[in-house]
C-alpha positions as a Markdown table, in Angstrom:
| # | Residue | x | y | z |
|---|---|---|---|---|
| 1 | Met | 0.1 | 0.1 | -0.5 |
| 2 | Ala | 3.1 | 2.5 | 1.0 |
| 3 | Thr | 7.4 | 2.6 | 0.4 |
| 4 | Leu | 8.7 | 3.6 | 3.6 |
| 5 | Thr | 12.1 | 5.1 | 3.6 |
| 6 | Tyr | 14.4 | 6.3 | 6.2 |
| 7 | Val | 17.0 | 8.8 | 6.1 |
| 8 | Tyr | 19.2 | 8.0 | 8.7 |
| 9 | Ala | 21.4 | 11.5 | 8.7 |
| 10 | Asp | 18.8 | 13.5 | 9.0 |
| 11 | Ser | 16.6 | 10.9 | 11.7 |
| 12 | Thr | 13.5 | 11.3 | 8.8 |
| 13 | Ala | 11.2 | 8.6 | 8.1 |
| 14 | Val | 9.2 | 8.8 | 4.5 |
| 15 | Leu | 6.2 | 7.1 | 3.7 |
| 16 | Gly | 4.9 | 7.7 | 0.0 |
| 17 | Pro | 3.5 | 6.1 | -2.8 |
| 18 | Leu | 4.2 | 2.9 | -3.0 |
| 19 | Ala | 7.7 | 2.0 | -5.2 |
| 20 | Leu | 7.3 | 1.1 | -8.6 |
| 21 | Arg | 10.5 | -1.3 | -8.4 |
| 22 | Ala | 12.6 | -2.5 | -5.0 |
| 23 | Glu | 15.2 | -0.2 | -3.8 |
| 24 | Pro | 17.8 | -1.1 | -0.8 |
| 25 | Gly | 16.7 | 0.8 | 2.6 |
| 26 | Cys | 12.8 | 0.8 | 1.1 |
| 27 | Tyr | 10.1 | -0.7 | 3.0 |
| 28 | Asp | 6.8 | -1.7 | 1.2 |
| 29 | Leu | 3.9 | -1.8 | 3.5 |
| 30 | Cys | 0.4 | -2.5 | 3.5 |
| 31 | Arg | -2.3 | -0.8 | 4.8 |
| 32 | Ser | -2.8 | -1.4 | 7.9 |
| 33 | His | 1.4 | -1.3 | 8.7 |
| 34 | Ser | 1.3 | 1.9 | 7.0 |
| 35 | Ala | -1.3 | 3.6 | 8.9 |
| 36 | Ser | 0.3 | 2.4 | 12.6 |
| 37 | Leu | 3.6 | 3.5 | 11.7 |
| 38 | Ser | 5.7 | 5.1 | 14.5 |
| 39 | Val | 9.2 | 6.2 | 14.4 |
| 40 | Pro | 12.4 | 6.4 | 17.3 |
| 41 | Arg | 12.5 | 8.7 | 19.9 |
| 42 | Gly | 13.8 | 12.4 | 18.1 |
| 43 | Trp | 13.2 | 11.7 | 14.5 |
| 44 | Glu | 10.1 | 13.3 | 12.3 |
| 45 | Ala | 7.9 | 10.9 | 10.2 |
| 46 | Ile | 6.9 | 12.9 | 6.8 |
| 47 | Arg | 3.9 | 10.8 | 5.0 |
| 48 | Leu | 3.1 | 12.3 | 1.8 |
| 49 | Pro | -0.1 | 11.8 | -0.3 |
| 50 | Gly | -0.2 | 8.8 | -2.6 |
| 51 | Glu | -3.2 | 6.2 | -3.6 |
| 52 | Ala | -4.0 | 4.8 | 0.1 |
| 53 | Asp | -5.0 | 8.8 | 0.9 |
| 54 | Thr | -7.7 | 9.2 | -2.1 |
| 55 | Ala | -10.5 | 6.9 | -4.0 |
| 56 | Arg | -9.2 | 5.0 | -7.1 |
| 57 | His | -8.7 | 6.7 | -9.9 |
| 58 | Ser | -11.1 | 6.2 | -13.0 |
| 59 | Ser | -10.1 | 4.8 | -16.9 |
| 60 | Asp | -11.0 | 8.5 | -17.6 |
| 61 | Asp | -8.4 | 9.9 | -15.4 |
| 62 | Leu | -6.1 | 7.1 | -16.7 |
| 63 | Met | -6.5 | 8.3 | -20.5 |
| 64 | Ala | -5.8 | 11.9 | -19.2 |
| 65 | Leu | -2.7 | 11.3 | -17.9 |
| 66 | Ala | -1.5 | 9.1 | -20.1 |
| 67 | Asp | -2.6 | 12.7 | -23.1 |
| 68 | Ala | -0.9 | 14.5 | -21.1 |
| 69 | Val | 2.5 | 12.6 | -21.4 |
| 70 | Arg | 2.3 | 12.1 | -24.4 |
| 71 | Arg | 2.5 | 16.0 | -25.6 |
| 72 | Val | 5.3 | 15.8 | -23.0 |
| 73 | Gly | 6.6 | 13.7 | -25.3 |
| 74 | Leu | 5.7 | 14.9 | -28.4 |
| 75 | Gly | 6.9 | 18.6 | -27.3 |
| 76 | Gly | 3.6 | 19.9 | -27.2 |
| 77 | Ala | 3.6 | 20.7 | -23.5 |
| 78 | Gln | 6.5 | 22.1 | -21.0 |
| 79 | Val | 6.4 | 20.2 | -18.4 |
| 80 | Phe | 8.7 | 23.1 | -15.8 |
| 81 | Ala | 8.6 | 26.7 | -15.9 |
| 82 | Gly | 11.3 | 28.3 | -13.5 |
| 83 | Glu | 12.8 | 27.1 | -10.0 |
| 84 | Pro | 10.4 | 24.8 | -8.0 |
| 85 | Val | 9.4 | 26.5 | -4.7 |
| 86 | Val | 10.6 | 25.2 | -1.6 |
| 87 | Thr | 7.7 | 25.1 | 0.9 |
| 88 | Arg | 9.9 | 22.8 | 3.6 |
| 89 | Arg | 13.8 | 21.6 | 4.4 |
| 90 | Lys | 15.2 | 18.8 | 6.6 |
| 91 | Gly | 18.3 | 18.4 | 6.2 |
| 92 | His | 19.3 | 17.7 | 2.3 |
| 93 | Leu | 14.9 | 16.8 | 1.8 |
| 94 | Ala | 13.2 | 19.7 | 0.3 |
| 95 | Ile | 9.2 | 19.4 | -0.2 |
| 96 | Val | 8.5 | 21.5 | -3.3 |
| 97 | Ala | 4.9 | 22.9 | -3.7 |
| 98 | Asp | 2.9 | 21.9 | -6.6 |
| 99 | Pro | 3.4 | 23.9 | -9.3 |
| 100 | Glu | -0.3 | 24.5 | -9.9 |
| 101 | Ser | -1.1 | 25.4 | -6.3 |
| 102 | Val | 1.7 | 28.5 | -6.8 |
| 103 | Ala | 0.7 | 29.4 | -10.3 |
| 104 | His | -2.9 | 30.2 | -8.7 |
């Protein structure tokens, strides 16, 4: 349901969407264990929004995503314009704001 990654240098645990491939130091968790995750005293837990937090996507959502990827691949859309807006930083990790929410 979710992938847990530890950043020992920053005393941080990051719980995010299920990873697409296995990586050293990443652990896949079921719904029950991701909901009850606790970290060692003095550590920070960062929970990124993911599929566990949202309803299942419809085929229309999937087609919209495929069309967006196709447009980017054909050069019809600009992927990123300008510098990213960092909303929070902890050690070498940073949380970057969604470009759409910054534009409004």
